[in-house]
N, C-alpha and C positions, 0 to 999 in steps of 0.2 A: 830454889834448887829442887824442891820436892816436885814442882810442876814439870821440870825438865826430865826428872827421873821417871815420872809417870808417863810422859810422852814417849820415852825410849822403850819402856816396857809394854805400852799399849799396842796391840797387834790387830785391833778390830777393823781398821781401815785397810789392812794389807790385802784382803781378798778383793775388795772393790777396786783397788789400784791395779791388781793383777788382771782382773777382768777387763778393766778399761784399756790396759796395754794390749790385751789380746784383740779387743774390738778394733783398736787403732791399727794393729798389724793386719788384720783381715781387710780393713778398708784400704790400706795402702796397696795390698796385693791386688785387690779388685780394680783399683785405679790404674795400676801398672798393667794388668792383664786385659783391661777393657779394649784397647785398640786391637790386640791380637785376636781376641774373641770376636770382635766385630768383623774383622777381615775374614776369619774362618767361616763365620755364619753367612756373610755375603757370598762367599765362594760356594757354599753348600746350596744356598737358595738359587744362585745362578744356574747351577747344575740341574737342580730339580725343575726349575722353570724351563730350561732348554729341553729337558726330557718330556715335560708335559706338552710343550709346543710341538715337538716332534711326534708325539703320540697322537695328537689331535689334528695334525696337518693333513692327514689322509681323508678327513671328513669333508 
């Protein structure tokens, strides 16, 4: 019974668990946001590429 009481009072692993949960949450957000960021970056590079082609077409 003393072992269980010590486990209940022991808070040394709490911070590690909290940091682990934060890291997992950030990872999930990145996985969900990945396709949206990819589409936005592709659109931006397409615009820049078209502008460069138009700017150099006169040469």
